[in-house]
PyMOL Python script that loads the backbone (N, CA, C, O; Angstrom):
from pymol import cmd

cmd.read_pdbstr("""\
ATOM      1  N   MET A   1      13.249  25.625 -42.491  1.00  0.00           N
ATOM      2  CA  MET A   1      13.095  24.058 -41.551  1.00  0.00           C
ATOM      3  C   MET A   1      12.738  23.085 -41.584  1.00  0.00           C
ATOM      4  O   MET A   1      11.773  23.235 -42.333  1.00  0.00           O
ATOM      5  N   SER A   2      12.757  22.037 -41.323  1.00  0.00           N
ATOM      6  CA  SER A   2      12.461  20.924 -41.305  1.00  0.00           C
ATOM      7  C   SER A   2      11.932  20.814 -40.302  1.00  0.00           C
ATOM      8  O   SER A   2      12.040  21.420 -39.236  1.00  0.00           O
ATOM      9  N   GLU A   3      11.012  19.593 -40.804  1.00  0.00           N
ATOM     10  CA  GLU A   3       9.289  19.364 -39.505  1.00  0.00           C
ATOM     11  C   GLU A   3      10.043  18.471 -38.629  1.00  0.00           C
ATOM     12  O   GLU A   3      10.960  17.713 -38.942  1.00  0.00           O
ATOM     13  N   PRO A   4       9.458  18.700 -37.350  1.00  0.00           N
ATOM     14  CA  PRO A   4       9.995  17.687 -36.668  1.00  0.00           C
ATOM     15  C   PRO A   4       9.000  16.103 -37.243  1.00  0.00           C
ATOM     16  O   PRO A   4       8.046  15.918 -37.999  1.00  0.00           O
ATOM     17  N   GLN A   5       9.918  15.188 -36.346  1.00  0.00           N
ATOM     18  CA  GLN A   5       9.699  13.899 -36.789  1.00  0.00           C
ATOM     19  C   GLN A   5       8.724  13.403 -35.430  1.00  0.00           C
ATOM     20  O   GLN A   5       9.055  13.410 -34.244  1.00  0.00           O
ATOM     21  N   ALA A   6       7.440  12.984 -36.028  1.00  0.00           N
ATOM     22  CA  ALA A   6       6.594  12.020 -35.639  1.00  0.00           C
ATOM     23  C   ALA A   6       7.275  10.882 -34.224  1.00  0.00           C
ATOM     24  O   ALA A   6       6.836   9.796 -34.602  1.00  0.00           O
ATOM     25  N   PHE A   7       7.975  10.624 -33.037  1.00  0.00           N
ATOM     26  CA  PHE A   7       8.217   9.870 -32.698  1.00  0.00           C
ATOM     27  C   PHE A   7       7.825   7.775 -33.309  1.00  0.00           C
ATOM     28  O   PHE A   7       6.895   6.970 -33.250  1.00  0.00           O
ATOM     29  N   PRO A   8       8.582   7.809 -33.581  1.00  0.00           N
ATOM     30  CA  PRO A   8       8.413   5.962 -34.073  1.00  0.00           C
ATOM     31  C   PRO A   8       8.121   5.079 -33.797  1.00  0.00           C
ATOM     32  O   PRO A   8       8.859   4.109 -33.626  1.00  0.00           O
ATOM     33  N   TRP A   9       6.326   5.136 -33.589  1.00  0.00           N
ATOM     34  CA  TRP A   9       5.974   4.003 -32.307  1.00  0.00           C
ATOM     35  C   TRP A   9       6.156   2.496 -32.807  1.00  0.00           C
ATOM     36  O   TRP A   9       6.599   1.578 -32.117  1.00  0.00           O
ATOM     37  N   ASP A  10       5.794   2.424 -33.942  1.00  0.00           N
ATOM     38  CA  ASP A  10       5.764   0.957 -34.598  1.00  0.00           C
ATOM     39  C   ASP A  10       7.578   0.325 -34.326  1.00  0.00           C
ATOM     40  O   ASP A  10       8.015  -0.814 -34.495  1.00  0.00           O
ATOM     41  N   ASP A  11       8.107   1.248 -33.983  1.00  0.00           N
ATOM     42  CA  ASP A  11       9.261   0.516 -34.032  1.00  0.00           C
ATOM     43  C   ASP A  11       9.307   0.691 -32.299  1.00  0.00           C
ATOM     44  O   ASP A  11       9.103  -0.386 -31.738  1.00  0.00           O
ATOM     45  N   ALA A  12       9.414   1.227 -31.866  1.00  0.00           N
ATOM     46  CA  ALA A  12       9.137   1.270 -30.753  1.00  0.00           C
ATOM     47  C   ALA A  12       8.749  -0.272 -29.815  1.00  0.00           C
ATOM     48  O   ALA A  12       9.339  -1.238 -29.330  1.00  0.00           O
ATOM     49  N   MET A  13       7.510   0.218 -29.945  1.00  0.00           N
ATOM     50  CA  MET A  13       6.955  -1.653 -29.869  1.00  0.00           C
ATOM     51  C   MET A  13       7.589  -2.778 -30.711  1.00  0.00           C
ATOM     52  O   MET A  13       7.717  -3.940 -30.324  1.00  0.00           O
ATOM     53  N   THR A  14       7.948  -2.323 -31.836  1.00  0.00           N
ATOM     54  CA  THR A  14       8.692  -3.753 -32.420  1.00  0.00           C
ATOM     55  C   THR A  14       9.734  -4.179 -31.509  1.00  0.00           C
ATOM     56  O   THR A  14       9.646  -5.316 -31.044  1.00  0.00           O
ATOM     57  N   LEU A  15      10.873  -3.310 -31.128  1.00  0.00           N
ATOM     58  CA  LEU A  15      12.000  -3.730 -30.133  1.00  0.00           C
ATOM     59  C   LEU A  15      11.280  -3.996 -28.482  1.00  0.00           C
ATOM     60  O   LEU A  15      11.558  -5.022 -27.861  1.00  0.00           O
ATOM     61  N   ALA A  16      10.423  -3.025 -27.952  1.00  0.00           N
ATOM     62  CA  ALA A  16       9.996  -3.503 -26.428  1.00  0.00           C
ATOM     63  C   ALA A  16       9.117  -4.697 -26.446  1.00  0.00           C
ATOM     64  O   ALA A  16       9.354  -5.586 -25.629  1.00  0.00           O
ATOM     65  N   LEU A  17       7.643  -4.890 -27.688  1.00  0.00           N
ATOM     66  CA  LEU A  17       7.219  -6.142 -27.424  1.00  0.00           C
ATOM     67  C   LEU A  17       8.106  -7.419 -28.002  1.00  0.00           C
ATOM     68  O   LEU A  17       8.318  -8.530 -27.515  1.00  0.00           O
ATOM     69  N   GLY A  18       8.433  -6.948 -28.948  1.00  0.00           N
ATOM     70  CA  GLY A  18       9.052  -8.081 -29.971  1.00  0.00           C
ATOM     71  C   GLY A  18      10.650  -8.872 -29.458  1.00  0.00           C
ATOM     72  O   GLY A  18      10.820  -9.983 -28.956  1.00  0.00           O
ATOM     73  N   VAL A  19      11.436  -8.041 -29.738  1.00  0.00           N
ATOM     74  CA  VAL A  19      12.484  -8.082 -28.911  1.00  0.00           C
ATOM     75  C   VAL A  19      12.683  -8.398 -27.544  1.00  0.00           C
ATOM     76  O   VAL A  19      13.112  -9.432 -27.031  1.00  0.00           O
ATOM     77  N   LEU A  20      12.233  -7.153 -26.956  1.00  0.00           N
ATOM     78  CA  LEU A  20      12.778  -7.499 -25.705  1.00  0.00           C
ATOM     79  C   LEU A  20      11.836  -7.813 -24.914  1.00  0.00           C
ATOM     80  O   LEU A  20      11.898  -7.260 -23.816  1.00  0.00           O
ATOM     81  N   ARG A  21      10.552  -8.861 -25.171  1.00  0.00           N
ATOM     82  CA  ARG A  21      10.091  -9.473 -24.565  1.00  0.00           C
ATOM     83  C   ARG A  21       9.508  -8.620 -23.170  1.00  0.00           C
ATOM     84  O   ARG A  21       9.792  -8.986 -22.030  1.00  0.00           O
ATOM     85  N   TRP A  22       8.676  -7.464 -23.462  1.00  0.00           N
ATOM     86  CA  TRP A  22       8.409  -6.062 -22.123  1.00  0.00           C
ATOM     87  C   TRP A  22       6.983  -6.281 -22.353  1.00  0.00           C
ATOM     88  O   TRP A  22       6.400  -6.109 -23.424  1.00  0.00           O
ATOM     89  N   SER A  23       6.589  -6.585 -21.500  1.00  0.00           N
ATOM     90  CA  SER A  23       4.482  -6.677 -21.608  1.00  0.00           C
ATOM     91  C   SER A  23       3.949  -5.602 -21.700  1.00  0.00           C
ATOM     92  O   SER A  23       4.568  -4.634 -21.259  1.00  0.00           O
ATOM     93  N   PRO A  24       2.645  -5.408 -22.294  1.00  0.00           N
ATOM     94  CA  PRO A  24       1.721  -3.832 -22.970  1.00  0.00           C
ATOM     95  C   PRO A  24       2.559  -3.215 -21.746  1.00  0.00           C
ATOM     96  O   PRO A  24       3.447  -2.488 -22.188  1.00  0.00           O
ATOM     97  N   ALA A  25       2.548  -3.305 -19.814  1.00  0.00           N
ATOM     98  CA  ALA A  25       2.122  -2.697 -19.515  1.00  0.00           C
ATOM     99  C   ALA A  25       3.767  -2.319 -19.052  1.00  0.00           C
ATOM    100  O   ALA A  25       3.923  -1.197 -18.573  1.00  0.00           O
ATOM    101  N   GLU A  26       4.695  -2.995 -19.147  1.00  0.00           N
ATOM    102  CA  GLU A  26       6.271  -2.654 -18.699  1.00  0.00           C
ATOM    103  C   GLU A  26       6.876  -1.145 -19.836  1.00  0.00           C
ATOM    104  O   GLU A  26       7.616  -0.188 -19.608  1.00  0.00           O
ATOM    105  N   PHE A  27       5.899  -1.724 -21.387  1.00  0.00           N
ATOM    106  CA  PHE A  27       6.032  -0.643 -22.365  1.00  0.00           C
ATOM    107  C   PHE A  27       5.858   0.670 -22.841  1.00  0.00           C
ATOM    108  O   PHE A  27       6.461   1.452 -23.576  1.00  0.00           O
ATOM    109  N   TRP A  28       4.492   0.636 -21.951  1.00  0.00           N
ATOM    110  CA  TRP A  28       3.447   2.277 -21.760  1.00  0.00           C
ATOM    111  C   TRP A  28       3.905   2.856 -20.524  1.00  0.00           C
ATOM    112  O   TRP A  28       3.898   4.086 -20.471  1.00  0.00           O
ATOM    113  N   ARG A  29       4.418   2.019 -19.224  1.00  0.00           N
ATOM    114  CA  ARG A  29       5.380   3.045 -17.802  1.00  0.00           C
ATOM    115  C   ARG A  29       6.902   3.246 -18.652  1.00  0.00           C
ATOM    116  O   ARG A  29       7.440   4.128 -17.983  1.00  0.00           O
ATOM    117  N   ALA A  30       7.762   2.923 -19.652  1.00  0.00           N
ATOM    118  CA  ALA A  30       8.725   3.240 -20.133  1.00  0.00           C
ATOM    119  C   ALA A  30       9.188   4.396 -20.714  1.00  0.00           C
ATOM    120  O   ALA A  30       8.539   4.877 -21.643  1.00  0.00           O
ATOM    121  N   THR A  31      10.401   5.036 -20.252  1.00  0.00           N
ATOM    122  CA  THR A  31       9.925   6.771 -20.713  1.00  0.00           C
ATOM    123  C   THR A  31      11.278   6.744 -22.602  1.00  0.00           C
ATOM    124  O   THR A  31      12.465   6.423 -22.537  1.00  0.00           O
ATOM    125  N   PRO A  32      10.763   7.045 -23.560  1.00  0.00           N
ATOM    126  CA  PRO A  32      11.650   7.265 -24.146  1.00  0.00           C
ATOM    127  C   PRO A  32      13.573   7.093 -24.796  1.00  0.00           C
ATOM    128  O   PRO A  32      14.309   6.644 -25.674  1.00  0.00           O
ATOM    129  N   ARG A  33      13.488   7.865 -23.514  1.00  0.00           N
ATOM    130  CA  ARG A  33      15.192   7.766 -23.003  1.00  0.00           C
ATOM    131  C   ARG A  33      15.144   5.927 -22.571  1.00  0.00           C
ATOM    132  O   ARG A  33      15.883   5.200 -23.235  1.00  0.00           O
ATOM    133  N   GLU A  34      14.679   5.589 -21.990  1.00  0.00           N
ATOM    134  CA  GLU A  34      15.012   4.170 -21.749  1.00  0.00           C
ATOM    135  C   GLU A  34      14.731   3.243 -22.931  1.00  0.00           C
ATOM    136  O   GLU A  34      15.284   2.146 -22.847  1.00  0.00           O
ATOM    137  N   LEU A  35      14.255   3.382 -23.619  1.00  0.00           N
ATOM    138  CA  LEU A  35      13.663   2.874 -24.959  1.00  0.00           C
ATOM    139  C   LEU A  35      14.703   2.946 -25.956  1.00  0.00           C
ATOM    140  O   LEU A  35      15.057   1.986 -26.641  1.00  0.00           O
ATOM    141  N   THR A  36      15.232   4.231 -26.023  1.00  0.00           N
ATOM    142  CA  THR A  36      16.783   4.439 -26.755  1.00  0.00           C
ATOM    143  C   THR A  36      18.369   3.688 -26.046  1.00  0.00           C
ATOM    144  O   THR A  36      19.413   3.299 -26.571  1.00  0.00           O
ATOM    145  N   ALA A  37      17.718   3.769 -24.200  1.00  0.00           N
ATOM    146  CA  ALA A  37      18.657   2.782 -23.796  1.00  0.00           C
ATOM    147  C   ALA A  37      18.954   1.731 -23.901  1.00  0.00           C
ATOM    148  O   ALA A  37      20.138   1.393 -23.870  1.00  0.00           O
ATOM    149  N   ALA A  38      17.936   0.868 -24.064  1.00  0.00           N
ATOM    150  CA  ALA A  38      17.375  -0.796 -24.719  1.00  0.00           C
ATOM    151  C   ALA A  38      17.648  -1.001 -26.091  1.00  0.00           C
ATOM    152  O   ALA A  38      17.572  -2.132 -26.573  1.00  0.00           O
ATOM    153  N   TRP A  39      18.113   0.470 -27.094  1.00  0.00           N
ATOM    154  CA  TRP A  39      17.980  -0.446 -28.035  1.00  0.00           C
ATOM    155  C   TRP A  39      19.623   0.116 -28.713  1.00  0.00           C
ATOM    156  O   TRP A  39      20.258  -0.235 -29.707  1.00  0.00           O
ATOM    157  N   ASP A  40      19.860   1.045 -27.721  1.00  0.00           N
ATOM    158  CA  ASP A  40      21.574   1.187 -27.728  1.00  0.00           C
ATOM    159  C   ASP A  40      22.776   0.174 -26.481  1.00  0.00           C
ATOM    160  O   ASP A  40      23.910   0.506 -26.138  1.00  0.00           O
ATOM    161  N   GLY A  41      22.118  -0.869 -26.130  1.00  0.00           N
ATOM    162  CA  GLY A  41      22.238  -1.780 -24.995  1.00  0.00           C
ATOM    163  C   GLY A  41      22.113  -3.024 -26.442  1.00  0.00           C
ATOM    164  O   GLY A  41      22.659  -4.111 -26.252  1.00  0.00           O
ATOM    165  N   LEU A  42      21.680  -2.882 -27.268  1.00  0.00           N
ATOM    166  CA  LEU A  42      21.254  -4.379 -27.925  1.00  0.00           C
ATOM    167  C   LEU A  42      22.308  -4.189 -29.732  1.00  0.00           C
ATOM    168  O   LEU A  42      22.293  -4.961 -30.692  1.00  0.00           O
ATOM    169  N   ASN A  43      23.236  -2.611 -29.518  1.00  0.00           N
ATOM    170  CA  ASN A  43      23.662  -2.541 -30.534  1.00  0.00           C
ATOM    171  C   ASN A  43      24.568  -2.067 -30.309  1.00  0.00           C
ATOM    172  O   ASN A  43      24.999  -1.259 -31.132  1.00  0.00           O
ATOM    173  N   GLY A  44      25.410  -2.358 -28.932  1.00  0.00           N
ATOM    174  CA  GLY A  44      26.727  -1.966 -28.794  1.00  0.00           C
ATOM    175  C   GLY A  44      26.716  -0.161 -27.920  1.00  0.00           C
ATOM    176  O   GLY A  44      27.533   0.600 -27.402  1.00  0.00           O
ATOM    177  N   GLY A  45      25.631  -0.193 -28.134  1.00  0.00           N
ATOM    178  CA  GLY A  45      25.477   1.094 -27.297  1.00  0.00           C
ATOM    179  C   GLY A  45      26.449   2.427 -28.609  1.00  0.00           C
ATOM    180  O   GLY A  45      27.116   2.012 -29.557  1.00  0.00           O
ATOM    181  N   ARG A  46      26.267   3.894 -28.303  1.00  0.00           N
ATOM    182  CA  ARG A  46      26.655   4.892 -28.762  1.00  0.00           C
ATOM    183  C   ARG A  46      27.852   5.829 -28.422  1.00  0.00           C
ATOM    184  O   ARG A  46      28.024   6.413 -27.352  1.00  0.00           O
ATOM    185  N   PRO A  47      28.789   5.874 -29.721  1.00  0.00           N
ATOM    186  CA  PRO A  47      30.045   6.312 -29.831  1.00  0.00           C
ATOM    187  C   PRO A  47      29.713   7.442 -28.467  1.00  0.00           C
ATOM    188  O   PRO A  47      28.574   7.796 -28.165  1.00  0.00           O
ATOM    189  N   MET A  48      31.051   7.921 -27.710  1.00  0.00           N
ATOM    190  CA  MET A  48      30.961   9.313 -27.220  1.00  0.00           C
ATOM    191  C   MET A  48      32.050   9.863 -27.395  1.00  0.00           C
ATOM    192  O   MET A  48      32.989   9.107 -27.146  1.00  0.00           O
ATOM    193  N   GLY A  49      32.417  11.147 -27.811  1.00  0.00           N
ATOM    194  CA  GLY A  49      32.859  11.946 -28.065  1.00  0.00           C
ATOM    195  C   GLY A  49      33.887  11.811 -26.752  1.00  0.00           C
ATOM    196  O   GLY A  49      33.828  11.116 -25.737  1.00  0.00           O
ATOM    197  N   PRO A  50      34.841  12.779 -27.229  1.00  0.00           N
ATOM    198  CA  PRO A  50      35.901  13.174 -26.091  1.00  0.00           C
ATOM    199  C   PRO A  50      35.132  13.905 -25.069  1.00  0.00           C
ATOM    200  O   PRO A  50      34.173  14.647 -25.280  1.00  0.00           O
ATOM    201  N   ALA A  51      35.800  13.533 -23.658  1.00  0.00           N
ATOM    202  CA  ALA A  51      35.165  14.537 -22.671  1.00  0.00           C
ATOM    203  C   ALA A  51      35.815  15.607 -22.600  1.00  0.00           C
ATOM    204  O   ALA A  51      36.847  15.076 -22.192  1.00  0.00           O
ATOM    205  N   VAL A  52      36.093  16.751 -22.659  1.00  0.00           N
ATOM    206  CA  VAL A  52      35.818  18.462 -22.620  1.00  0.00           C
ATOM    207  C   VAL A  52      35.232  18.728 -21.450  1.00  0.00           C
ATOM    208  O   VAL A  52      34.225  18.378 -20.835  1.00  0.00           O
ATOM    209  N   GLY A  53      36.688  19.873 -21.234  1.00  0.00           N
ATOM    210  CA  GLY A  53      35.590  21.009 -20.443  1.00  0.00           C
ATOM    211  C   GLY A  53      35.348  20.458 -19.059  1.00  0.00           C
ATOM    212  O   GLY A  53      36.155  20.015 -18.241  1.00  0.00           O
ATOM    213  N   ARG A  54      34.067  20.590 -18.999  1.00  0.00           N
ATOM    214  CA  ARG A  54      33.611  20.699 -17.502  1.00  0.00           C
ATOM    215  C   ARG A  54      34.038  19.175 -17.100  1.00  0.00           C
ATOM    216  O   ARG A  54      34.828  18.669 -16.303  1.00  0.00           O
ATOM    217  N   ASP A  55      33.000  18.663 -18.174  1.00  0.00           N
ATOM    218  CA  ASP A  55      32.976  16.786 -17.835  1.00  0.00           C
ATOM    219  C   ASP A  55      34.883  16.249 -18.251  1.00  0.00           C
ATOM    220  O   ASP A  55      35.413  15.139 -18.314  1.00  0.00           O
ATOM    221  N   LEU A  56      35.141  16.924 -18.348  1.00  0.00           N
ATOM    222  CA  LEU A  56      36.837  15.861 -17.865  1.00  0.00           C
ATOM    223  C   LEU A  56      37.077  16.167 -16.416  1.00  0.00           C
ATOM    224  O   LEU A  56      37.426  15.309 -15.606  1.00  0.00           O
ATOM    225  N   ARG A  57      36.806  17.853 -16.031  1.00  0.00           N
ATOM    226  CA  ARG A  57      37.146  18.225 -14.301  1.00  0.00           C
ATOM    227  C   ARG A  57      36.188  17.353 -14.373  1.00  0.00           C
ATOM    228  O   ARG A  57      36.300  16.762 -15.447  1.00  0.00           O
ATOM    229  N   ARG A  58      35.195  16.926 -13.701  1.00  0.00           N
ATOM    230  CA  ARG A  58      33.816  16.269 -13.397  1.00  0.00           C
ATOM    231  C   ARG A  58      34.622  14.832 -13.165  1.00  0.00           C
ATOM    232  O   ARG A  58      34.847  14.405 -12.033  1.00  0.00           O
ATOM    233  N   LEU A  59      34.969  14.241 -14.200  1.00  0.00           N
ATOM    234  CA  LEU A  59      35.750  12.881 -14.217  1.00  0.00           C
ATOM    235  C   LEU A  59      37.240  12.734 -13.732  1.00  0.00           C
ATOM    236  O   LEU A  59      37.658  11.608 -13.459  1.00  0.00           O
ATOM    237  N   MET A  60      37.859  13.574 -13.644  1.00  0.00           N
ATOM    238  CA  MET A  60      39.528  13.531 -13.090  1.00  0.00           C
ATOM    239  C   MET A  60      39.061  14.118 -11.191  1.00  0.00           C
ATOM    240  O   MET A  60      39.739  14.067 -10.165  1.00  0.00           O
ATOM    241  N   GLU A  61      38.320  14.385 -11.320  1.00  0.00           N
ATOM    242  CA  GLU A  61      38.083  14.589 -10.152  1.00  0.00           C
ATOM    243  C   GLU A  61      37.491  13.180  -9.173  1.00  0.00           C
ATOM    244  O   GLU A  61      37.900  12.772  -8.086  1.00  0.00           O
ATOM    245  N   ALA A  62      36.551  12.749  -9.918  1.00  0.00           N
ATOM    246  CA  ALA A  62      35.575  11.857  -9.564  1.00  0.00           C
ATOM    247  C   ALA A  62      36.965  10.087  -9.755  1.00  0.00           C
ATOM    248  O   ALA A  62      36.831   9.055  -9.098  1.00  0.00           O
ATOM    249  N   PHE A  63      37.764  10.270 -10.500  1.00  0.00           N
ATOM    250  CA  PHE A  63      38.613   9.281 -10.743  1.00  0.00           C
ATOM    251  C   PHE A  63      40.123  10.091 -10.755  1.00  0.00           C
ATOM    252  O   PHE A  63      40.559  10.277 -11.891  1.00  0.00           O
ATOM    253  N   PRO A  64      40.794  10.488  -9.869  1.00  0.00           N
ATOM    254  CA  PRO A  64      41.936  11.168  -9.888  1.00  0.00           C
ATOM    255  C   PRO A  64      43.032   9.899 -10.225  1.00  0.00           C
ATOM    256  O   PRO A  64      42.613   8.770 -10.482  1.00  0.00           O
ATOM    257  N   ASP A  65      44.124  10.146 -10.200  1.00  0.00           N
ATOM    258  CA  ASP A  65      45.314   9.431 -10.763  1.00  0.00           C
ATOM    259  C   ASP A  65      45.880   8.879  -9.522  1.00  0.00           C
ATOM    260  O   ASP A  65      45.606   9.520  -8.508  1.00  0.00           O
ATOM    261  N   GLU A  66      46.633   7.794  -9.376  1.00  0.00           N
ATOM    262  CA  GLU A  66      47.178   8.203  -8.031  1.00  0.00           C
ATOM    263  C   GLU A  66      48.505   7.719  -7.865  1.00  0.00           C
ATOM    264  O   GLU A  66      49.122   7.952  -6.826  1.00  0.00           O
TER     265      GLU A  66
END
""", "prot")
cmd.dss("prot")
cmd.show_as("cartoon", "prot")
cmd.util.cbc("prot")
cmd.orient("prot")
């Protein structure tokens, strides 16, 4: 098994402080998920796979064809 990788703090700080111009306080309040969302937003988002099973049923119920 491979070793878990350390969180990329330098990259996260470069994104938040340098690119997004967040204050240090905003950076430290952000969660890793929020940082990832910011990165994805700058890069066009992540490709989503097809909706299957339970996800597809939930989508169909939320957005029924009329």
